[in-house]
C-alpha positions in Angstrom: 135.4 -150.3 133.6 137.9 -152.7 135.4 138.0 -156.4 134.7 136.9 -158.4 137.7 140.5 -159.8 138.5 141.9 -156.0 138.5 143.3 -156.7 142.0 143.6 -160.1 142.5 146.2 -161.1 144.8 146.8 -157.7 146.3 146.5 -157.4 150.1 145.8 -153.9 150.8 145.5 -152.1 154.3 143.0 -149.2 154.4 143.2 -146.9 157.3 140.2 -145.5 158.9 138.4 -148.6 156.7 135.4 -148.9 158.5 133.3 -145.9 157.6 133.2 -143.3 154.9 135.7 -143.5 151.6 137.7 -145.8 153.7 134.5 -148.1 153.2 134.0 -147.2 149.9 137.1 -148.2 149.0 137.1 -151.5 150.4 134.1 -152.4 149.0 135.5 -151.6 145.0 138.8 -152.9 146.0 137.3 -156.5 147.3 134.8 -156.2 144.3 138.1 -156.2 142.0 139.7 -159.4 143.6 141.9 -158.0 146.5 142.0 -159.2 150.5 141.6 -156.6 152.7 143.1 -155.4 156.2 140.9 -152.3 157.5 142.1 -150.8 160.7 140.3 -148.0 162.5 140.2 -146.7 166.4 136.4 -147.9 166.8 135.5 -151.4 166.3 131.5 -151.4 165.7 132.0 -149.8 161.9 135.1 -152.0 161.6 133.2 -155.0 162.1 130.0 -153.8 160.3 131.9 -153.1 157.1 133.8 -156.3 157.3 130.7 -158.5 158.1 129.1 -156.8 154.6 132.3 -157.5 152.4 132.4 -160.9 153.8 128.6 -161.6 153.1 129.9 -160.7 149.4 132.7 -163.5 149.4 135.0 -160.6 150.3 138.3 -161.7 152.3 138.5 -159.2 155.4 140.6 -158.8 158.6 140.2 -156.0 160.8 142.6 -154.7 163.7 141.6 -151.9 165.9 144.8 -149.9 165.8 145.0 -145.8 167.3 147.5 -145.1 164.6 148.3 -141.9 166.4 150.5 -144.1 168.5 153.6 -145.7 166.8 154.3 -148.6 168.8 150.4 -149.7 168.3 151.3 -149.0 164.4 154.2 -151.6 164.7 152.3 -154.1 166.8 149.5 -154.1 164.0 151.9 -154.5 161.2 153.7 -157.1 162.9 150.4 -158.9 163.4 149.5 -158.5 159.9 152.7 -159.6 158.2 152.7 -162.8 160.4 149.7 -163.8 158.2 150.8 -162.4 155.2 152.7 -159.4 153.5 151.0 -156.4 152.4 151.4 -155.4 148.8 149.1 -151.8 149.2 148.9 -149.4 152.1 146.0 -146.8 151.6 146.6 -143.9 154.1 142.9 -142.6 154.3 142.3 -142.2 158.0 142.4 -138.7 159.3 140.6 -136.2 161.4 139.9 -132.1 161.1 137.2 -129.5 162.2 136.6 -125.9 161.2 138.2 -123.1 163.7 139.2 -119.9 163.9 143.2 -120.6 164.0 144.4 -117.7 166.5 141.7 -119.9 168.8 143.0 -123.3 168.3 145.2 -125.0 171.4 147.9 -127.0 170.8 145.7 -129.9 172.2 143.5 -129.3 169.5 146.1 -128.6 166.5 147.8 -132.3 167.9 144.0 -134.0 167.7 144.4 -133.2 163.7 148.0 -133.7 163.3 148.5 -136.9 164.8 146.2 -139.1 162.7 146.3 -137.0 159.9 150.1 -136.6 159.3 151.7 -138.7 162.3 149.7 -141.8 161.7 150.1 -141.9 157.8 154.0 -141.2 158.6 154.2 -144.4 160.8 152.2 -146.7 158.6 154.1 -145.9 155.6 157.4 -146.0 157.0 156.7 -149.1 158.7 155.0 -150.8 155.5 157.9 -149.6 153.3 160.7 -151.0 155.8 159.0 -154.2 155.5 158.8 -154.2 151.8 162.5 -153.2 151.6 163.9 -155.9 153.7 161.9 -158.7 151.9 162.4 -157.1 148.7 159.0 -156.9 148.1 157.3 -154.2 145.5 154.7 -152.0 147.5 152.3 -149.2 146.9 151.5 -146.5 149.1 148.1 -144.3 147.9 147.2 -141.5 150.4 144.1 -139.5 150.2 144.8 -135.8 150.6 143.0 -132.7 149.6 143.1 -129.7 147.3 144.3 -127.6 150.3 147.5 -128.9 149.3 147.3 -126.4 146.6 145.2 -123.4 147.5 145.5 -123.4 151.5 142.4 -123.5 153.4 141.6 -121.1 156.3 139.9 -122.4 159.3 141.1 -125.7 158.9 144.8 -124.6 158.9 146.5 -127.9 160.9 144.8 -130.3 158.2 145.7 -128.3 155.5 149.3 -128.3 156.6 149.2 -132.2 157.3 148.0 -132.9 153.9 150.5 -130.7 152.6 153.2 -132.9 154.5 152.0 -136.1 153.5 152.2 -134.3 149.4 155.9 -133.6 150.1 156.2 -137.5 151.6 154.6 -138.9 148.4 156.7 -136.9 145.9 159.7 -137.6 148.3 159.6 -141.4 148.7 158.7 -141.7 145.0 162.3 -141.0 144.6 163.8 -142.5 147.5 161.9 -145.6 147.1 161.1 -146.0 143.5 164.4 -148.1 142.7 163.4 -150.2 145.4 159.9 -150.9 143.3 157.7 -149.1 145.9 154.8 -146.5 144.5 154.0 -143.7 146.1 150.8 -141.7 144.8 147.9 -139.7 146.0 144.0 -138.4 145.7 143.1 -134.9 146.1 139.3 -135.0 146.6 136.9 -132.4 146.5 133.1 -132.7 148.1 132.5 -136.1 148.6 130.2 -136.2 151.3 130.6 -138.1 154.2 128.7 -138.4 157.9 131.6 -137.6 159.9 133.5 -134.8 158.1 130.1 -133.1 157.2 129.8 -133.3 161.1 132.9 -131.6 161.5 132.9 -129.1 158.3 129.1 -128.0 157.9 128.2 -127.5 161.5 124.9 -125.4 161.8 125.0 -121.9 160.6 127.2 -123.3 157.3 124.4 -123.3 155.1 126.1 -123.4 151.8 125.4 -126.2 149.6 129.0 -127.9 148.6 127.9 -128.4 144.8 127.7 -124.5 144.7 131.3 -124.3 144.2 131.7 -127.0 141.7 132.1 -126.2 138.0 130.5 -129.5 136.9 127.6 -128.6 139.3 127.5 -131.7 141.5 129.5 -133.2 144.3 131.5 -136.7 143.9 130.2 -140.3 144.6 132.0 -142.3 146.5 131.9 -144.9 143.9 134.2 -142.1 141.5 136.7 -142.0 144.1 136.8 -145.9 144.5 137.4 -146.4 141.2 140.4 -143.7 140.8 141.9 -145.2 143.9 141.6 -148.6 142.7 143.4 -147.6 139.3 146.2 -145.7 141.1 146.9 -149.1 143.2 146.9 -151.6 140.2 149.5 -152.7 138.3 148.0 -150.4 135.2 148.9 -147.5 137.0 152.7 -148.6 137.4 154.2 -146.1 135.8 152.7 -143.1 137.7 154.3 -142.5 141.1 155.1 -139.2 143.0 151.8 -137.9 141.7 148.5 -136.6 143.3 145.2 -136.7 140.9 143.1 -134.2 141.9 139.1 -135.5 141.9 137.0 -132.3 142.7 135.0 -131.4 139.5 137.3 -128.2 139.0 136.1 -127.1 142.6 139.7 -125.6 143.5 139.9 -123.8 140.2 137.3 -121.2 141.5 137.9 -121.6 145.3 139.7 -123.3 148.7 136.3 -124.2 150.0 136.1 -121.9 152.9 135.5 -118.3 151.5 131.9 -118.5 153.1 133.1 -119.0 156.5 134.9 -115.5 156.0 131.4 -113.9 156.5 131.0 -115.7 159.7 130.2 -113.3 162.9 132.3 -113.5 166.0 129.0 -114.7 167.7 128.6 -117.8 165.1 132.3 -118.7 166.0 131.6 -118.3 169.4 128.5 -120.3 169.3 130.7 -123.2 167.7 133.2 -123.0 170.2 130.7 -123.1 172.9 128.6 -126.3 171.3 132.3 -128.3 170.8 132.9 -127.5 175.1 129.4 -128.9 175.9 130.3 -132.0 174.0 
């Protein structure tokens, strides 16, 4: 649906770019002519994704970086800029799991807030500062959630973090718009990935995610990658401060957590025990 050179000349950093939706976006951006920088905490998936993209002719570098650490983010951005400046930042890295909120420890809540909110904020402010200092345009795309609209029981820290990032997206659109920096977001619905499914759909949660979706199916990674490609491209140059929902209408029917209201205390206790055992 796009011409081959839509993203030619763009240098794009994708956090959490080694797997899942990050890897899917990387594949599409590369096919459209972009050069990529992928970062993540684990070296193996980064290397595997980079190797696959290079085999297809893509220009890819990787950085192992824990974005929860502000100093590590700054060091990574310095290293990236020494090679060449970025044009686009994609805030994709996040963490979440289902839990009864009254049983969440401060450490457990911080394990979600640190990469999802703080890490995205560190990356955004760091890239934005460098763009502004060099008088360069830039784009920040953040992958959010429909919990920013509905709220979501049993993943409260994630809903809080994503909603804060939506506020960042809207606020920076105004503050940085005169500096030629756009901020946009996508709120995906059910786009199953191995990592998210393991945390959000443990044993005992048998409801088919597609059953909540008016169009009757889950999303494909290619669909999200296409939307992301458009939003970061120059063709979307008059869009900023907006979040595009891509969920097949699911949030109009459900927040996505109602089935968990039927869980018994024994089911929740079993889930907590399984995590402790790990």
